[in-house]
C-alpha positions as CSV (number, residue, x, y, z in Angstrom):
1,M,0.0,0.0,0.0
2,P,1.5,3.4,-1.0
3,Q,2.4,5.9,1.7
4,R,-0.6,8.1,2.3
5,K,-0.2,11.8,1.3
6,I,-2.6,14.2,3.1
7,I,-2.9,18.0,2.6
8,H,-4.9,20.1,5.1
9,V,-5.8,23.6,3.9
10,D,-7.2,26.3,6.1
11,C,-8.2,29.8,4.9
12,D,-6.6,32.5,6.9
13,C,-9.1,34.5,9.1
14,F,-11.6,33.6,6.4
15,Y,-14.6,35.9,7.0
16,A,-12.3,38.8,7.7
17,A,-10.2,37.9,4.6
18,V,-13.3,38.1,2.4
19,E,-14.2,41.5,3.9
20,M,-10.7,42.9,3.3
21,R,-10.7,41.5,-0.2
22,D,-14.0,43.2,-1.0
23,D,-13.2,46.5,0.8
24,P,-9.6,47.6,0.5
25,S,-10.1,50.3,3.2
26,L,-10.4,47.4,5.8
27,R,-7.0,45.9,5.0
28,D,-4.9,48.2,7.2
29,V,-7.1,48.4,10.3
30,P,-7.8,46.0,13.1
31,L,-11.0,44.2,11.9
32,A,-13.6,42.0,13.5
33,V,-16.5,40.3,11.8
34,G,-19.4,40.3,14.3
35,G,-19.1,41.7,17.8
36,D,-21.1,44.8,17.2
37,G,-23.7,46.1,19.6
38,G,-23.9,45.4,23.3
39,R,-24.1,41.6,23.3
40,G,-22.5,40.7,20.0
41,V,-19.7,38.1,19.8
42,V,-16.6,38.2,17.5
43,T,-17.0,35.6,14.8
44,T,-13.4,36.1,13.5
45,C,-10.9,38.9,13.2
46,N,-7.9,39.7,11.2
47,Y,-4.3,39.3,12.3
48,R,-3.9,43.0,13.1
49,A,-6.7,42.7,15.6
50,R,-5.2,39.5,17.1
51,T,-2.1,41.4,18.1
52,F,-4.3,43.3,20.6
53,G,-5.6,40.0,22.0
54,V,-8.9,40.0,20.1
55,R,-10.1,36.4,19.5
56,S,-13.0,34.5,18.0
57,A,-16.0,34.0,20.4
58,M,-14.9,37.0,22.4
59,P,-17.7,39.4,23.5
60,G,-17.6,42.6,21.4
61,G,-17.4,44.8,24.4
62,E,-14.2,43.0,25.6
63,A,-12.7,43.1,22.1
64,R,-13.2,46.9,22.0
65,R,-11.7,47.4,25.4
66,L,-8.6,45.5,24.2
67,C,-8.5,47.3,20.9
68,P,-10.2,50.7,21.0
69,G,-9.7,51.3,17.3
70,L,-11.4,48.0,16.4
71,V,-13.5,48.1,13.2
72,T,-16.5,45.8,13.2
73,V,-18.6,44.6,10.3
74,P,-21.7,42.3,10.3
75,P,-21.3,38.8,8.9
76,D,-22.4,38.2,5.3
77,M,-22.7,34.5,5.1
78,A,-23.8,34.5,1.4
79,R,-20.5,36.0,0.4
80,Y,-18.5,33.7,2.6
81,R,-20.3,30.6,1.2
82,A,-19.6,31.9,-2.4
83,A,-15.9,32.2,-1.6
84,S,-15.9,28.8,0.1
85,Q,-17.4,27.2,-3.0
86,Q,-14.7,28.8,-5.1
87,V,-12.0,27.4,-2.9
88,M,-13.6,23.9,-2.7
89,A,-13.9,23.8,-6.5
90,I,-10.2,24.5,-6.8
91,L,-9.4,21.7,-4.3
92,R,-11.6,19.2,-6.2
93,E,-9.8,19.9,-9.4
94,M,-6.8,18.4,-7.7
95,T,-8.7,15.3,-6.4
96,D,-12.2,13.9,-5.7
97,L,-10.9,12.9,-2.2
98,V,-11.8,16.1,-0.4
99,E,-13.3,16.2,3.1
100,P,-14.6,19.7,4.0
101,L,-14.5,20.3,7.7
102,S,-16.2,23.7,7.5
103,L,-16.6,26.6,5.0
104,D,-12.9,27.4,5.4
105,E,-10.9,24.2,5.8
106,A,-10.6,20.7,4.3
107,F,-8.5,17.6,4.0
108,L,-7.3,16.2,0.6
109,D,-5.9,12.7,0.0
110,V,-3.5,13.2,-2.9
111,T,-1.8,9.8,-2.6
112,E,-2.8,8.8,-6.2
113,V,-2.4,12.2,-7.8
114,V,0.3,12.1,-10.5
115,E,0.3,15.7,-11.5
116,H,3.0,18.1,-10.1
117,K,5.4,15.2,-10.2
118,G,3.3,13.3,-7.6
119,S,4.7,15.7,-5.0
120,A,2.2,16.7,-2.3
121,T,4.4,19.7,-1.5
122,L,4.1,21.0,-5.1
123,M,0.4,20.3,-5.1
124,A,-0.1,22.4,-1.9
125,R,2.0,25.2,-3.4
126,H,-0.1,25.1,-6.5
127,L,-3.4,25.2,-4.6
128,R,-2.2,28.1,-2.5
129,E,-1.2,30.1,-5.6
130,R,-4.5,29.4,-7.3
131,V,-6.7,30.4,-4.4
132,K,-4.7,33.6,-3.9
133,R,-4.9,34.5,-7.6
134,E,-8.5,33.4,-8.3
135,V,-10.3,33.9,-5.0
136,G,-8.3,36.8,-3.6
137,I,-7.6,35.3,-0.2
138,T,-4.7,33.3,1.3
139,I,-4.8,29.8,2.6
140,S,-2.3,28.0,4.8
141,A,-1.5,24.3,4.0
142,G,0.0,21.4,5.9
143,V,1.4,18.3,4.2
144,A,1.9,15.1,6.1
145,P,1.4,11.3,6.0
146,N,-1.9,11.5,8.0
147,K,-4.8,13.8,8.9
148,F,-3.7,14.5,12.4
149,L,-0.2,15.7,11.4
150,A,-1.5,17.6,8.3
151,K,-3.9,19.6,10.4
152,I,-1.1,20.5,12.9
153,A,1.2,21.4,10.0
154,S,-1.3,23.8,8.4
155,D,-1.3,25.9,11.6
156,W,2.5,25.9,11.9
157,R,3.3,28.8,9.7
158,K,0.0,30.8,9.6
159,P,-0.9,33.0,8.0
160,D,-0.2,32.3,4.3
161,G,2.1,29.5,5.2
162,L,3.1,26.0,4.0
163,F,4.7,23.4,6.3
164,V,5.6,19.8,5.4
165,I,6.2,16.8,7.7
166,T,7.7,14.0,5.7
167,P,7.4,10.4,6.9
168,A,11.1,10.5,7.9
169,E,10.5,13.6,10.0
170,V,7.5,12.3,11.9
171,A,9.3,10.8,14.9
172,A,11.4,13.8,15.7
173,F,8.5,16.2,15.1
174,V,6.1,14.5,17.5
175,E,8.7,13.9,20.2
176,A,9.0,17.6,20.9
177,L,5.4,18.5,20.2
178,P,3.6,20.0,23.2
179,V,0.5,18.0,24.3
180,E,-1.6,21.1,23.9
181,K,-1.3,20.7,20.1
182,L,-3.1,17.4,20.1
183,F,-6.7,17.3,19.0
184,G,-9.0,17.0,21.9
185,V,-6.5,18.2,24.5
186,G,-8.0,21.3,26.1
187,Q,-7.0,23.1,29.2
188,V,-8.5,20.5,31.5
189,T,-6.8,17.5,29.9
190,A,-3.5,19.4,29.5
191,G,-3.6,20.1,33.2
192,K,-4.1,16.4,34.0
193,L,-1.2,15.5,31.8
194,H,1.0,18.1,33.3
195,A,0.2,16.7,36.7
196,M,1.5,13.3,35.5
197,G,4.7,14.9,34.4
198,V,3.8,15.0,30.7
199,A,4.5,18.1,28.7
200,T,5.4,16.8,25.3
201,C,4.4,13.8,23.1
202,G,7.9,12.4,23.9
203,D,6.9,12.4,27.6
204,M,3.7,10.6,26.7
205,Q,5.6,8.0,24.7
206,A,7.8,7.3,27.7
207,L,4.8,7.1,30.0
208,G,3.3,4.3,27.9
209,A,-0.2,3.4,26.6
210,D,-1.2,1.5,29.8
211,A,-0.8,4.5,32.1
212,L,-2.7,6.8,29.7
213,I,-5.5,4.3,29.3
214,D,-5.8,3.9,33.1
215,R,-6.1,7.6,33.5
216,F,-8.2,8.6,30.5
217,G,-9.9,5.4,29.3
218,K,-10.3,5.1,25.5
219,Q,-9.1,8.7,25.0
220,G,-5.8,7.6,26.6
221,Y,-5.1,5.1,23.7
222,R,-6.0,7.8,21.2
223,L,-3.6,10.2,22.9
224,F,-0.9,7.6,22.8
225,E,-1.4,6.9,19.1
226,M,-1.2,10.7,18.3
227,A,1.8,11.1,20.5
228,N,3.5,8.5,18.2
229,G,2.3,10.3,15.1
230,R,-0.1,7.6,14.1
231,D,-3.6,8.3,12.6
232,E,-5.2,5.8,10.2
233,R,-8.4,7.8,9.6
234,A,-9.3,8.1,5.9
235,V,-10.4,11.2,4.1
236,V,-14.2,11.0,4.1
237,V,-15.8,12.2,0.9
238,S,-19.4,13.5,1.4
239,R,-20.0,14.9,-2.0
240,V,-20.7,13.0,-5.2
241,A,-18.5,14.3,-8.1
242,K,-20.8,15.9,-10.7
243,S,-18.1,17.1,-13.1
244,V,-14.5,17.0,-14.0
245,S,-12.7,20.0,-15.6
246,V,-9.3,21.5,-16.3
247,E,-8.5,25.2,-16.8
248,R,-5.5,27.3,-17.2
249,T,-4.9,30.9,-16.1
250,F,-2.2,32.3,-18.4
251,S,0.6,34.5,-17.1
252,Q,0.2,36.6,-20.2
253,D,-3.3,36.9,-21.8
254,L,-3.9,34.9,-25.0
255,P,-4.2,37.6,-27.6
256,D,-7.1,36.2,-29.6
257,K,-9.2,33.2,-30.5
258,T,-6.5,31.7,-32.7
259,A,-4.3,31.4,-29.7
260,C,-7.2,29.7,-27.8
261,D,-7.5,27.2,-30.6
262,T,-3.8,26.5,-30.2
263,V,-3.9,25.5,-26.5
264,M,-7.2,23.5,-26.8
265,P,-5.4,20.2,-27.6
266,A,-3.3,20.4,-24.4
267,L,-6.3,21.2,-22.3
268,V,-8.4,18.3,-23.7
269,A,-5.4,15.9,-23.2
270,D,-5.1,17.0,-19.6
271,L,-8.9,16.5,-19.1
272,N,-8.7,13.0,-20.4
273,L,-5.9,12.1,-18.1
274,R,-8.0,13.4,-15.2
275,L,-11.0,11.5,-16.4
276,A,-9.0,8.3,-16.5
277,R,-8.0,8.8,-12.9
278,K,-11.1,10.2,-11.4
279,S,-14.3,9.4,-13.3
280,R,-14.5,5.6,-12.7
281,A,-16.4,5.2,-16.0
282,K,-19.2,7.6,-15.0
283,P,-21.5,8.3,-18.0
284,I,-20.8,11.7,-19.5
285,H,-23.9,13.9,-20.0
286,K,-22.6,17.3,-21.1
287,L,-19.4,19.0,-22.3
288,F,-18.6,22.6,-21.4
289,V,-16.1,25.3,-22.2
290,K,-15.2,28.2,-19.8
291,I,-13.5,31.4,-20.8
292,R,-12.4,34.4,-18.8
293,Y,-11.4,37.6,-20.6
294,S,-8.8,40.1,-19.7
295,D,-11.4,42.3,-18.0
296,F,-12.3,39.3,-15.8
297,S,-15.7,38.7,-17.3
298,T,-16.3,35.0,-17.3
299,H,-18.6,32.9,-19.6
300,T,-19.5,29.2,-19.8
301,L,-21.2,27.3,-22.6
302,E,-22.3,23.7,-22.3
303,R,-24.1,21.2,-24.5
304,V,-25.6,17.7,-24.0
305,R,-23.2,15.2,-25.6
306,E,-23.8,11.7,-24.4
307,S,-22.0,8.5,-25.4
308,V,-18.6,10.2,-25.3
309,A,-16.1,8.1,-23.5
310,E,-13.0,10.2,-24.3
311,P,-13.8,13.8,-25.5
312,Q,-11.7,15.1,-28.4
313,V,-10.8,18.6,-29.4
314,A,-13.4,18.4,-32.2
315,D,-16.1,17.9,-29.6
316,Y,-15.2,21.1,-27.9
317,Q,-14.4,23.3,-31.0
318,P,-18.1,24.1,-31.8
319,L,-18.6,25.2,-28.2
320,L,-15.5,27.5,-28.3
321,D,-16.5,28.9,-31.7
322,E,-20.0,29.8,-30.4
323,L,-18.7,31.1,-27.1
324,V,-16.1,33.5,-28.5
325,T,-18.0,36.2,-30.3
326,Q,-15.1,38.7,-30.5
327,A,-12.1,36.9,-32.0
328,E,-9.6,39.6,-31.1
329,R,-10.5,39.8,-27.4
330,P,-7.6,38.9,-25.0
331,V,-8.3,35.8,-22.9
332,R,-7.0,35.3,-19.4
333,L,-8.3,31.8,-18.6
334,L,-9.6,28.9,-20.7
335,G,-11.1,25.7,-19.5
336,V,-12.9,22.5,-20.7
337,G,-14.9,20.0,-18.8
338,V,-17.6,17.3,-18.6
339,R,-20.7,16.9,-16.5
340,F,-21.8,13.4,-15.5
341,R,-25.2,11.9,-15.8
342,N,-26.7,11.3,-12.4
343,D,-28.0,7.7,-12.6
344,E,-28.0,7.1,-8.9
345,A,-29.1,9.2,-5.9
346,P,-26.2,10.1,-3.5
347,T,-25.6,7.5,-0.8
348,T,-24.0,9.9,1.5
349,Q,-25.4,12.8,3.4
350,L,-24.5,16.1,1.7
351,R,-23.3,19.1,3.7
352,L,-25.7,22.0,4.1
353,F,-23.5,24.6,2.4
354,D,-21.4,22.4,0.1
């Protein structure tokens, strides 16, 4: 069985990041989302506000006492969900094995991904660059052999950071890791561990599983496994893939439609490689082309085209010809994709906002 490669991505101060993206005047001030009024609570805040001690779930009155210049804005969940959907769509172009934990974080299992030389580090770097460029916010990423370590790694160099724990580095990394970093170890459990002379995962390893189980029951065994860097949980997919696509954002705009025609064969070839890896012989229902011009206006055209196992450039050319009405208009992004026929109802429970 191949060594598992897990990426955990976490949007940096997500709600505040969307607000700062959409209103540049908020970028250089301490900002909190929520917390307005007498009984409001801070939902999140930017890093400038955090330097004053402002934190999520803090009463707004306390936040303003700590930071008299704090600017507060009301939450706008519709905009945050839209940004989240953009981020998750980018992640799912990398792999179908995506497990969202909330609007702003997710696990990816990229063990079988062959793009980016099969390197999870290069994949994480690519995802961070795309989200920053296309969504306008930053994400931090952690790369590790399992979910537990990947989640810790994504927090290691926040904000806008990337941290990698290779299999060879796991033992040394967890030995020095404070117990407070372990999932489920809050102030109470940490206090109990400290009373046992345990401050790091190395101390926990030395103490042994039996002593931890005697003190904490089943949680003790889980703590011992984490202290040794072990976590066998799989990435749990809760969304049925409805489409597969590839798109390219060009560092220099394509000057005209003729240039678009030139890059189409490479796009279709990449799409078929992705289909071979991800689609599991799902029946194709539609083909689509996506284009974004230099002024950032974006257009998509799709047509029903069934009984196509491996789409060809000729299948997409009529769509591109119809979509591009101004042949000399510069193009920033071009993409092609397929949508699958839904022959079966989903067998998993879908997330409310996913």
